[in-house]
N, C-alpha and C positions, 0 to 999 in steps of 0.2 A: 792940776792947775792948768790954766790956759796960757797961751803965749803972752797975754797981757798981765799975767800975774794974778788973775782973779781965780778964785776957787770955782770948780765946775760942780753945779748942784747934782746931787744923786737922784736917780729916778725912783718914783714911788709906785707901789702896786695898788690897783683898785680892787675892791671886793664887789662881786655881782652874785645875787641869789637866783638859783635855778629851781623851777617847780618840777617835781618828779612824782610819778604815780607809784604808790607803794606796791611792792611785789605781791603783797597779800591779795590785791585786787585782780591780779592777772587770772587766777583760777576761776573766780566767779564770772569774769568777763568772757573767758573762753567757753565756759559752760553755757552762758547765755547765748553766745554766738552759735554754738552747736545746737542748742534747743531751738533757736530761731530757724536754723537751716533744716533741722528735722521737721519742724512744723511746716515750713514752706514746702519741703519735699513731700510730706504727707498730704498737704492740701493740694499740691499740684497733681498728685497721682490719684486723688480722690474723684470718683464719679458721682453722678446724681444718686440720691436716695430714692428707692422704689418701694412700693408696697404690693405684695402678692397675696391674694386671698385663696385659701385652700379649704377643703371640707374638714381636714384634720391636720394637726401639726405633729402627728406621731413621728418620733425619731428626730425632731428638730430641737436644737438647744440654742438659746440666745447667747451670742458672744463666741460660739464654737462652730456651729454649722455654717457651711460655706455655700456659695453659689459658684458652680463650675460649668465650664464649656470645654469639651474635649480634654477633660481632666486638668484644665487650667483654671486657677482660682480667679473668679470675676467679682467677688464680693463676699461679705460676711453678714450673717444674720445679726441685726442689732437688737431687735425686740420682737416679741410675739404677743399679740393681743386678740381681742374678740371684737367682731363687728357690732355696730349698735343694735342690729336686729337679732344678734346672737346666732345667726345662721352660718357664719363663716369665721375662719381664723385668719387674722391679718398678720402677715409676716413682713417686717420692715427690714430691708436689706440695703447696706451701704456698699455700693459698687465701686469698682476701680474705673479710671478714666478710659481704659481700653474697652470697657463694656458699653460705653455710651453710644457708639454707632449701632449697636445691636438692640437697643431698647426702643422698639417700635411696635406697632400693633400686629406685626407678622410673627413676632417671637413667641415661642411657647415655653412655659415653665411647668415643671412637675417635680415631685419628691422622689428621689432615687432611693429605693430600698429593695431588699431581697424579695423577689416575687416571680411567679410563673406567668408570663404574658406572651400571647401569640405563639405559644409552643416553645418559647425560649426562657431560660432562667436568667434574670437580669439582676444587677445590683449586689452580686456576691461580695464585692470589695467592701461594701458598707458593713459587713459583719464585724470588721476590725476598726474601721475608721468612723463608723456611724453614718447615719443618713445625711444626705445633702440635697440641695436644690439643683436640678439639671435644667439647662436651657438649650433650645434649638432655634437659632436665628434663621431667617429666610433669605434667600438670594434676591428676592424681590424687595424693592424699596417700599418702606412704610412710613406712617406718620409717627413722630416721636411720642412716647407715652411713658408715664411713670406709675400708673396703676394697672395691674394685670390680674387676670383670673387664671389661676393655675389649673392644669389638667389633672384628672384623677388617674389616668393611665399614661405611660410614656408614649411618645409618638411612634408610629409604625415605621416611618421612613426618615432617613436623614435628609437634610436640606439639599445636599449636593448629589443625591441619587438622580440619575438621568432616566427618563422614561416618559410614558404617556398615560394619562388617566382617561378611562372610558366609563360610560354610564350604562348600567345593565338594568333592564326593567324586568321585574318578577312579581308574581301574584303574592308570594309569601317569602319571608326571609329564610325560613327553615333553620338548619344548623349552621348557617354561615355566620361568622362572628368577626369582630374587629381583628385584623391580622391573619385571617384565613388565607392560605396560599392559593395561588393561581398557577395551573399547570398547562404546559404545552408539550404534548408528546412525552409525558411522564417527567418533564423537567420543571423545577420550581422557578418560574420566571416573573412572579409578581406577588402582590398581596392586596387584600381588601382594606381600603382606607376608611370606610364607613358607609353611611347611607343617609338619604334624605328622609325626614320625618313628616314633611308637609303633605305628601300624597299617600299616606298609609291607608286611606279609606278604600282605594282601588288597587294600588300597587306600591312596590318599594323600589326606589332608585338606589342601586348599589354603585359605589365608586370603586372601580377596579383599576389598580395601577400595575402596568406592565413595564418592566425595566427594559432599557435599551441593551442590546440591539433587537431583543425579541419583539418589541412593539412594532417592528417593521413587518412582522408576519400577521398582523391584525389588519385584515382588509374589510371592505364594506360588506362582503358576503361571508364573513367569519361567523361561526356558530359557537355560542357559549352555553354550557350546561352545568348543572349542579353535580359535582363529583363527590359529595359527602356520603359517608356510610358505605354499606355493602349492597351489592346487587346480586341476588340469588335467584336463579331460574332453574326450573326442572323441564328438560326437553328430552328428545329422543336419545341424546348422547349421555344423559345422566344429569347430575346437578352441576350447574355452572355458577361459579362465584367470581365476581369482578369487584376489585377495589383499586382506587387510584393510588393511594399510599396510606401508611399508618397515620401520618400527620393529618391528612384529609379526613381520616376516620375519626380522629379525636377532636379536631378543631373545625371541621367542615372545609370545603374547598370548592374551587371553580376551575373548570378545564375549558379549553377552546381549541378549535381546529379550523384550518382554512383549506379549501379544495386545492389540490395540486395544480390544476389548470385554471386557477382563478384569474379572471381578466379584470377584476375590480382593483381600484387604487388603494393605497394604504390609508387606513382610517385616521381621521384627524382627532385632535384632543376633544374630549367630551362627546365623542360620537356615540349615539345610542344604539344598543343591541338588545335583543330579547334573550333573557336567561331562561333556558328550557330546564324542565325538572329532571330529565334523564338524558343519557346519551342517545337512546333509541328515539326519543322525541326530537332531539336536535338533528339526528341523522334523517329522520322522516321529513323534517322541514327543509332539509337541504336538497331534496329531490325536486324541488320547484313546484310545478303545477299539481294541484290537488283537486280531485273530483269528489264532491259531497254526494253520498248515496244514502238511501233509506230503505229498510225492509221491515215489514210487519209480520211478526211470528205469532201464530195462533196459540201455541202451547207454552209450556214452561221453558224459561231460558236460564234456569238455575246454573250457576257457574260461569255465566257470561258477565264480565265486568268491564268498566271503562278502561281502555288501554289494551284490551284483548286484541290479538292479531287478526287481520283479515288476509286470507290466503287465496291465491289463484294458482291452480295446478300444484298445490302443495307448498308454494313459496309465498313469503310475506310480501304483500303489496300495500298494506295500510293498517289502520287500527280503528277500534271502536271509540267513538267520541261521546256517546250518550245512550243510556238505556232507561226506558220509562214504561208507564202503563197508560193506555188510552181506550176509551169506550168507543166502539164502532157502531153507530146507530143503524147503518145499512145491514150489517150482519147480526146486530143485536147481541154482541159479545165483546169482551175485553180482549184487546190485542196488545202486543208488546212492540212498540216502535223502537227500532235499533238504528241509530245514526252512526255512520262510519265514513271514513275518508279513504281514498285510494290515491297513492302517489304515483302519477303516471311516469315519473322519471325512473322508477324501478324496472320498467319494461324496456329492454334494449331496442334500439332502432324505432322508438316511439315517434321520432320526428316525422316518419313517413306518414303517420296518421294525424299529425297536427292540423293539416289543412281540411280534414273532414269535419262535417257537422257533428258535434257530440251527441245531439239528440238522435240523429239518423243512425249513427254508429251504434249507440246503445240499444235503439229499437231493433236493429238488425241482429245484434247479439242475443237479445231476449227471444226473438223469433227462432233463433237457432238453438234455444234451450238453456240460455244462461239463467241460473237460479242461485239464490242465496240459501245456504244450508247451515245448520248448527252442527258442529262436530266436536268430538272430544279427542284431542291429539294424544292423550295418554289414558290408558285403562286404570292407572294408579290414582290419578287425581281427578277431581270433578270439574276441572277448568274446561271451559268451552271457547271455541273460536268461531268466527264467521268465515265460511268457505264459499267462494264463488266457483261453481262447477257447471259444466254443460251436461244437462240431463237429456239423453237422446229421445226418450218417450215422454217428455214433459208435456203437460196440458198447455194448450194455446193461451198466450197472455199478451197484453199490449203494454207499451211503455206509458207510465204515468209520471207526472211531475207535480211537485209541490214547491212552487217558486223556482229557485235555481237547483233544487235537489231532485235527483232522479230516483224513482221508486223501483227497486228491483224485486220481482216476485220471489217467493220463497218456495222451498220444496223440503219434504221430509225424507228424501232418498239420499243415501250416501253416508259414509263414515261409520263410526262405531255406534251412532244413534240408531241407524237402521238395524244393526245387529241387536241392539237392546230392544228395539220395538219388536223384532222377530221373536226374541226370547220372551218378551211380555205376551205376545200373541200365543206362543207355545204354552206358556204358563196358564193363560186364560183357557185354552182348550183343555189343558190338564185339569184345571179347576172345574170345568164343566162335566167331567167324568163323574158318574154316580158311584163313588167309592163305597158308600154305605150299602147300596144294593149289591155291589160285587162282594163286599164283605159278608153280607147275609147269605149270598149264594155259596161262598166259600165255606161259611160256617155250616150251612145245610149239607154241603158235600162232605165236609169233614165228619159231621154227625152220621151221615149214611155210611161213610167209609168205616167209622168206628163201629157201627152196628154190624157191618159186613165182617170186619176183622174179628170182632168179639162174638159173632153169631155162631149158632150150632153148625151151620153148613160148612163154614170155614174150618171149624174144629174137626168135623167128619172128614173133610178133604185132607187136612193135615194128617189125620190118623191113617187114611187110605194111602197118602203119599209116604208116610213112614213105613207102612206095610210093604208098599211097592219098593222102597229103598232096601228093605230087608231081603226081598226076593231078588233084587238086582245084585246085592252083595252075595247071596247064595249062588246065583248063576255065575258070578265072577269067580267064586271059589272053585266051582265045578270046572269052569273053563281053565282056570289055572292048573287044576289037577290033571284034566284031560289033555291040555295043550302042552304040558311039559315035554312029553316024548316028541310031539311034533316040533316044538321049538328046538329040541336037540338035533333034529334032522334038517333044520333050516339050512346049515352050510352045504349039506349034500344036495338038498333040493335046489339051492342057488347055483351050485356047480352044474347040475343037470340043465337048469334053465339057461345058463350061459352057453352050454354046449348046444342046446336046441337053437338058441339065437344065432350062434355061429353057423350052424347048418342052414338055418333059414336065410341068412345073409348070402351064403354060397348059392342057395337055390335061386334067390332073387337075382344074383349076379349072372347065373347061367341063363335065366329067362331073359334078362336084359340083353345078354350077348346074342341069344338065339332069336329073340323076337323084338328086340329094341328098335329104335329109330334107324340105327346104322346097320342092322342085321340084314342078311341076305333074304330072310323070310319077309321082312318088311318091304324090301325092294321088289321082290316077286309079287307081293300082295299089291303094291302100288301099280305094277304093270297089269295085274289080273283085273283089278277093279275097272279100269277103262274098257277092257275087252268085254267084261260082263255088262257094262253099261251099253256098249254098242250092240251086244247080242240081245239085251232086253229091248232096245229101241227097234231092232229088226223084227223081233217076235211081235211087238206091238203093232208094227206096220203090217205084218202078215195077218194079225188078228183083225185089224181094221179092214183089210182087203177082203178077207173071207166074210166079214160081217156085211159088206156091201155086195160082194159077188160070190155067193156060196158055190155057184157053178164052176168057179175057177178051180175048185178042188178036183173036178172031173175033167173039165175042158182045158184047164190051164188058163193062164192070163192072156187075154187078147190084147193085141197092140192097137187098140182103137184110139189111143191118146186120151181116153177118159177114164176116170177112176171108177 
């Protein structure tokens, strides 16, 4: 109660209804939120859908096969269909958002599967995981694109490989293929990226990629040559076999080299080079100045082929470029024109002669006996070469020119061919001998000898000889009988002869002592002989006096002073 005595009213409670969500709806709500988030997450990570056309979809499966770059999944194959013209397989790929920057006209796609390509086995991991689509983006910016044409083979290079691409001109492709290696001093420094098909009528342009830093060794004067296969040569040292590498033998290859003292600058991208067929051809081209020569050979040139060596003093200075047949109306016969080139750079100190007139120099060499001869460097093979030699007694000749080509006179002297010609001449002389007549003469002589041997005279002679032999044997028996006592006395006779020789020696010794050069008799004789000479001279003078003055024998010699 209050102070006034009135009762205090009691408070009353009000009822308010509150709306609640049933707990049973929480689970569907959370499921919906999660599904929405997953859908948003999937959509946010999803990239554009692309279509790639291939020749075949071998190994690809819709919903399973993936698009990968550096083994990172960039998408999944959604469906596989056929193009309207039935020529291609259309593969639809749903990519991820990370792949969108790479989808331009510079990107390359291919099917990764186990195969041998460019000398390497690729795609072995697909044996377990199955085939997938590989992609190689380019570092260059391109135009966005969603329709692509897949490659049949994987790319040779990766996009991030540094180096330089050069263009090589060749008459034929040969054994060079996509991915063929490029060698520099036996090191694998690059690869063949492909070739242009637009100029196949006259030549092939090969795109050769050289990796850094080896591309700095490619100068404007660098020589490239085909290093495919084996090079087998038979020379004086035996059989020489040259091979760049086993890989080049199987896949083909290209090699290059730059002169050590090269003054040229480093070649720029897409710089053009000539691709030579062999190392020898590239080496010959590297000698610089080349002189074109021509010689007409009257006889057979069997064994002389294009590419044969041209030698000077036994050393190679060039090679044959063409061999043909030509009718010479002046001589009314068919001759063989042989074109060949000489690399002047092969001759040391040739710069001293660079200022001379080539025509005057060649004319002087021809006057001194320079001639072109065919020679066989080996007796085993029939291969021939052109040898430039100085023939001392060569017939006089003058220099001739056909345009810019100098005509070098020929000679049949020198080398194994001269020996063969001498042998042929000897065989010709032998063939001219009348062996039939000689054989008939021998047959007649043999018949006469047979008649003589089998004739009665020889038989009588043999009978007489037999009788004479019997007489000789009888005499020998008698000598043996009569000479036996004398033979028994031979020792005694020998002793007597020895004694007689001893006495004779003593006699000769006494004679030498008594009458030899140093004996007293010899000295007296030497004094007597001059005296006898003087006496003979006096007697002669007396005889001359008496012959002129016979009265002097009575009157004596008068001192008239006259004879």
